[in-house]
C-alpha positions in Angstrom: 17.1 42.6 -2.4 18.3 39.2 -3.7 18.0 36.8 -0.8 19.5 33.3 -1.0 19.4 30.3 1.4 23.1 30.7 2.0 22.4 34.3 3.4 19.9 32.8 5.8 22.2 30.0 6.9 25.1 32.6 7.4 22.9 34.9 9.6 21.8 32.0 11.8 25.3 30.6 12.0 26.8 34.0 13.1 24.0 34.4 15.7 24.5 30.9 17.0 28.3 31.1 17.1 28.5 34.7 18.5 31.1 35.7 16.0 32.4 35.6 12.4 35.4 33.3 13.1 33.5 30.6 14.8 30.6 30.9 12.3 33.0 30.6 9.4 34.5 27.4 10.9 30.9 25.9 11.3 30.2 26.6 7.7 33.6 25.5 6.3 34.6 28.8 4.8 37.1 31.5 5.5 36.2 34.4 7.8 36.9 36.9 5.0 34.6 35.1 2.6 31.8 35.1 5.2 32.3 38.8 6.1 32.3 39.7 2.4 29.0 37.8 2.0 27.3 39.7 4.8 28.7 43.1 3.5 27.2 42.4 0.1 23.8 41.5 1.7 23.8 44.7 3.8 24.6 46.7 0.6 21.7 45.2 -1.2 19.4 45.7 1.8 20.6 49.2 2.6 20.7 48.4 6.3 23.2 47.0 8.8 22.5 43.5 9.9 24.9 43.5 12.9 25.9 46.0 15.5 29.5 46.5 14.9 32.2 46.5 17.6 29.9 44.5 20.0 31.2 41.4 21.7 29.7 38.9 21.0 28.5 40.1 17.7 25.0 41.2 18.0 22.2 41.4 15.4 20.6 44.8 14.6 16.9 45.2 14.5 17.0 44.3 10.7 19.2 41.4 11.5 16.8 40.0 14.0 14.0 40.2 11.4 16.2 38.3 9.0 17.0 35.7 11.7 13.3 35.1 12.3 12.9 34.3 8.6 15.9 32.0 8.7 14.4 30.2 11.8 11.1 29.7 9.9 12.5 28.8 6.5 15.5 26.7 7.1 13.8 23.9 9.0 11.2 23.6 6.2 14.0 23.5 3.6 15.9 20.9 5.6 12.8 18.7 6.0 12.1 19.0 2.3 15.7 18.0 1.5 15.4 15.0 3.8 12.1 14.0 2.2 13.6 14.2 -1.3 16.6 12.1 -0.1 14.2 9.5 1.3 12.3 9.5 -2.1 15.5 8.9 -4.0 16.5 6.2 -1.5 13.1 4.5 -1.7 12.3 5.1 2.0 9.0 7.0 1.4 6.3 6.7 -1.3 2.7 5.7 -1.9 1.2 2.3 -1.9 -2.5 2.6 -2.8 -4.1 -0.8 -3.4 -7.1 -1.9 -5.3 -8.6 -5.3 -4.7 -10.3 -7.5 -7.2 -10.9 -10.1 -4.6 -13.5 -9.7 -1.7 -11.8 -12.4 0.4 -8.3 -11.0 0.2 -8.8 -8.9 3.3 -8.2 -11.9 5.6 -4.6 -12.2 4.5 -3.9 -8.7 3.4 -4.1 -7.1 6.8 -1.4 -9.2 8.3 0.7 -8.3 5.2 0.1 -4.7 5.7 0.9 -4.8 9.4 4.3 -6.4 8.7 4.8 -3.8 5.9 3.9 -0.8 8.2 6.6 -1.8 10.7 9.2 -1.7 7.9 8.1 1.2 6.0 6.3 3.7 8.3 6.7 6.7 5.9 5.0 5.0 3.0 1.4 6.1 2.6 -0.8 3.1 2.5 -4.5 2.9 1.4 -6.9 0.3 0.2 -9.4 1.1 -2.5 -12.0 -1.7 -2.6 -14.4 0.6 -4.5 -12.2 0.2 -7.6 -12.7 -3.5 -7.8 -14.3 -3.4 -11.4 -11.9 -0.8 -12.8 -8.8 -1.6 -10.9 -6.3 -2.1 -13.8 -7.4 1.1 -15.7 -6.9 2.9 -12.3 -3.5 1.5 -12.1 -2.6 2.8 -15.6 -4.0 6.2 -14.6 -1.7 6.2 -11.6 -4.8 6.4 -9.3 -3.6 3.2 -7.4 -0.2 1.6 -7.3 -0.9 -2.1 -6.9 -3.9 -4.4 -7.9 -4.6 -7.7 -6.3 -6.1 -10.0 -8.9 -6.3 -13.6 -10.1 -6.9 -12.6 -13.7 -3.6 -11.5 -15.3 -3.9 -9.5 -18.6 -1.4 -8.6 -21.2 -1.2 -4.8 -20.6 1.7 -2.6 -21.8 3.6 -1.1 -18.8 2.0 -3.5 -16.3 3.7 -6.3 -14.6 1.8 -9.2 -12.9 3.9 -10.6 -10.0 2.8 -14.0 -8.9 2.0 -14.1 -5.2 0.7 -17.6 -4.2 -1.5 -20.5 -5.3 -4.8 -21.2 -3.6 -7.7 -23.7 -3.9 -11.3 -22.7 -4.3 -13.2 -25.0 -1.8 -16.8 -25.9 -1.6 -18.5 -25.0 1.6 -21.9 -26.3 2.7 -24.0 -27.0 5.8 -23.4 -30.4 7.4 -27.2 -30.9 6.8 -26.8 -30.3 3.0 -27.2 -33.5 0.9 -23.9 -32.7 -0.8 -22.2 -33.3 2.5 -22.1 -37.0 1.8 -20.1 -36.5 -1.4 -16.2 -36.7 -1.3 -16.1 -33.9 -3.8 -18.5 -31.7 -5.9 -18.9 -31.3 -9.6 -20.7 -28.7 -11.8 -23.9 -30.8 -12.0 -24.2 -30.8 -8.2 -25.0 -27.0 -8.3 -28.1 -27.2 -10.4 -30.5 -27.6 -7.4 -28.4 -25.4 -5.1 -28.7 -21.7 -4.1 -25.1 -20.4 -4.7 -23.9 -17.6 -2.4 -21.3 -15.4 -3.9 -19.6 -12.2 -3.5 -21.1 -9.2 -5.5 -18.8 -9.5 -8.5 -19.1 -10.3 -12.2 -19.4 -14.0 -12.9 -16.3 -13.9 -15.0 -14.3 -12.9 -11.9 -15.8 -15.6 -9.6 -13.7 -18.8 -9.5 -16.8 -21.1 -9.3 -18.2 -19.7 -12.5 -15.0 -19.1 -14.5 -13.4 -22.4 -13.6 -16.5 -24.8 -13.3 -20.0 -23.7 -14.0 -19.6 -21.7 -17.2 -17.4 -24.2 -19.0 -19.8 -26.9 -18.0 -22.8 -24.7 -19.0 -24.4 -25.3 -15.6 -26.7 -22.7 -14.0 -27.5 -23.0 -10.2 -31.0 -22.9 -9.0 -30.3 -19.4 -7.8 -27.5 -17.0 -7.0 -27.4 -14.7 -3.9 -24.8 -12.1 -3.7 -23.4 -11.1 -0.2 -20.7 -8.6 0.5 -19.1 -10.0 3.7 -17.5 -13.4 4.1 -18.8 -13.7 7.7 -22.4 -13.4 6.4 -21.8 -15.9 3.7 -20.6 -18.4 6.2 -23.7 -17.6 8.6 -26.0 -18.3 5.7 -24.2 -21.5 4.7 -24.2 -22.8 8.3 -28.0 -22.3 8.4 -28.3 -24.3 5.2 -29.5 -21.3 3.3 -27.2 -21.9 0.4 -23.7 -23.2 -0.5 -20.5 -21.3 -1.5 -17.1 -21.7 -3.0 -14.5 -19.8 -1.1 -10.7 -19.6 -1.2 -8.9 -22.0 1.1 -7.6 -19.3 3.4 -11.2 -18.2 4.2 -12.4 -21.7 5.2 -9.4 -22.7 7.2 -11.3 -22.1 10.5 -14.6 -23.8 9.5 -12.9 -27.1 8.6 -13.3 -28.3 12.2 -16.6 -26.8 12.8 -19.4 -29.4 13.0 -21.9 -27.0 11.3 -19.9 -27.0 8.0 -18.4 -29.5 5.5 -15.7 -28.5 3.1 -15.1 -30.5 -0.1 -12.7 -30.2 -3.1 -14.2 -28.8 -6.3 -13.9 -31.7 -8.8 -12.1 -34.9 -8.1 -8.7 -33.4 -8.6 -9.6 -30.0 -7.0 -9.0 -26.6 -8.5 -5.9 -24.4 -8.2 -5.9 -20.7 -8.8 -3.0 -18.1 -8.6 -3.2 -14.7 -7.1 -1.1 -11.8 -8.5 -0.1 -8.4 -7.7 -0.1 -6.0 -10.6 2.1 -3.0 -10.6 3.4 -0.4 -13.1 6.6 -1.7 -14.5 8.7 1.3 -13.3 7.5 0.7 -9.7 8.3 -2.9 -9.5 11.9 -2.4 -8.3 11.1 0.2 -5.7 12.5 -1.2 -2.4 9.2 -0.8 -0.4 7.3 -2.4 -3.3 9.7 -5.4 -3.4 9.2 -5.8 0.3 5.5 -5.8 0.0 5.6 -8.4 -2.7 7.8 -10.7 -0.4 5.4 -10.2 2.4 2.5 -11.0 0.0 4.1 -14.3 -0.9 4.8 -15.5 2.6 2.1 -14.3 5.0 -0.8 -15.8 3.1 0.8 -19.2 3.1 1.1 -19.1 6.8 -2.6 -18.3 6.9 -3.5 -21.2 4.6 -1.5 -23.6 6.9 -3.4 -22.2 10.0 
């Protein structure tokens, strides 16, 4: 038997309407065309689907079986059709994010909260474990967006500027460097520097200050969590250089001092990298807009 979706829709319409005439009106077709369709299906199946000369028109046992199939299959088909329409209209999709920035969670979570309200059907996930292979993962379509401060010239990848930030020196108020108006590379020679567990080339303090000046700190201690870094700094167990949005709350804390890095300060830019074909998706464009505005609010406190 060659069964089509239109057959299932016809069986359900006739059952719901209680007759051919009303069902034909519901389906925007003539009664004779609908009757011919049902007769052709009965000829294929070799059974009658309706009890003839009954008012309202009733399904036979075989018709009831077919109705059960229609009631099970049609909602799934309709849901799939709605999902495909949403995909073409940009209402649903996937946004898996890889982060090359340990401190980014502070501003990323407010961004994602605003994004969730606008795009509840987009699958969002964060993959911090891909921090050292994020861009290759983007090209392999394992993630859809990478947060990075190190743009690269990669075919098929677009780096969208998000916002500028300042790497800020943070130390205990008891540290001798607290007396200085700003810090320079030489100031780190006798300091224990506390950093995130990342390659030096991806840490602002090394990439922008220490490596160009060929200065090596007395020691380097890697710590995963920002809160633990700040605890160690407050206890004068080391110093750190953190983004300005991280240190906004400790600026008024008497246990800490924050100072510019160099007399003129440092400025870095954060980017969101996407595949070129994804950049114009409506939900991606909205995420990028939020990613440009929410962090600035955080920086300003």
